[in-house]
C-alpha positions as CSV (number, residue, x, y, z in Angstrom):
1,M,-0.1,-0.4,-0.2
2,K,1.3,3.5,-1.0
3,C,1.6,6.0,1.5
4,K,1.0,9.5,1.0
5,V,4.0,12.1,1.7
6,E,3.8,15.7,3.0
7,V,6.5,17.6,2.6
8,K,7.0,20.2,5.1
9,E,7.9,23.8,3.8
10,E,11.1,23.9,5.4
11,A,11.7,20.5,3.4
12,R,11.1,22.3,0.3
13,R,13.0,25.2,0.9
14,D,16.2,22.6,1.8
15,I,15.6,21.3,-1.6
16,S,15.3,24.4,-3.7
17,E,18.6,25.7,-2.1
18,A,20.4,22.5,-2.8
19,A,19.0,22.5,-5.8
20,E,20.0,26.5,-7.1
21,W,23.4,25.8,-5.6
22,Y,24.3,23.0,-7.5
23,E,22.6,24.6,-10.8
24,R,25.5,27.6,-9.6
25,Q,28.2,24.7,-10.2
26,Q,27.0,23.1,-13.5
27,A,23.9,23.7,-15.6
28,G,21.7,20.8,-15.1
29,L,22.9,19.6,-12.0
30,G,20.1,21.5,-9.7
31,Q,17.7,19.7,-12.2
32,R,19.4,16.2,-11.3
33,F,19.8,16.5,-7.6
34,R,15.7,17.5,-7.9
35,E,15.1,14.4,-9.8
36,N,16.9,12.3,-7.4
37,V,15.0,13.7,-4.3
38,I,11.5,13.2,-5.8
39,N,12.6,9.6,-6.8
40,Y,13.5,9.1,-2.5
41,L,10.0,10.4,-1.7
42,E,8.6,8.1,-4.4
43,Y,10.5,5.3,-2.7
44,L,9.6,6.4,0.8
45,S,5.7,6.7,-0.5
46,I,6.1,2.8,-0.8
47,S,8.7,1.3,1.8
48,P,8.9,3.9,4.4
49,L,9.5,1.3,7.0
50,N,12.8,-0.3,5.3
51,H,15.0,2.2,7.1
52,Q,16.2,2.1,10.8
53,R,15.4,5.2,12.9
54,K,18.6,7.4,13.2
55,Y,17.2,9.8,16.2
56,K,14.2,9.3,17.8
57,E,11.5,8.4,15.4
58,N,13.2,10.0,12.8
59,G,14.4,8.2,9.6
60,E,17.0,9.0,7.2
61,V,17.7,7.9,4.0
62,L,21.0,9.0,1.9
63,I,20.7,10.1,-1.4
64,K,23.0,8.4,-3.8
65,K,25.3,10.4,-6.2
66,F,24.5,13.7,-3.7
67,P,26.0,13.9,0.3
68,Y,22.4,14.6,1.3
69,V,20.0,12.6,3.7
70,V,16.0,12.7,3.6
71,V,15.1,12.8,7.2
72,Y,11.7,11.5,7.6
73,R,9.2,10.5,10.3
74,V,6.4,8.0,9.7
75,V,2.8,8.7,11.1
76,D,0.1,5.9,11.2
77,H,2.0,3.6,8.7
78,N,-0.3,5.6,6.0
79,L,1.5,9.1,6.3
80,V,5.1,9.9,5.6
81,V,6.5,13.3,6.7
82,I,9.2,14.8,4.9
83,L,11.0,17.1,7.7
84,S,14.4,17.8,6.2
85,I,17.1,17.1,3.5
86,A,20.2,18.2,4.8
87,H,23.5,17.8,3.8
88,C,25.3,14.8,5.3
89,K,27.9,17.4,6.8
90,Q,25.4,19.7,9.0
91,R,25.3,19.3,12.7
92,L,23.6,16.7,13.6
93,S,21.3,18.6,15.6
94,K,20.3,20.8,12.8
95,K,19.1,18.0,11.0
96,R,17.4,16.5,14.4
97,E,15.9,19.7,15.5
98,R,12.7,19.6,12.6
99,K,9.4,18.7,13.8
């Protein structure tokens, strides 16, 4: 069964900021970043419980080819809430403080 995915506004901002940064580095790279993130969001809608929890009830999925993780929480097995898209070198507290 497919879960609904809710992307918090802060996470949307994370995606936009990272994509814009990548686009400034190389034309088309920002779009590739966005596409990778969308693929992982789709994956989480199908298999949200396949990853161990990293901090309390939050799970993390590493985005391959980019040093970012999707930080998420599963609510009632029917809803996946995306809390942030965080660079792997960010302070752990910054990745974990969103609710």
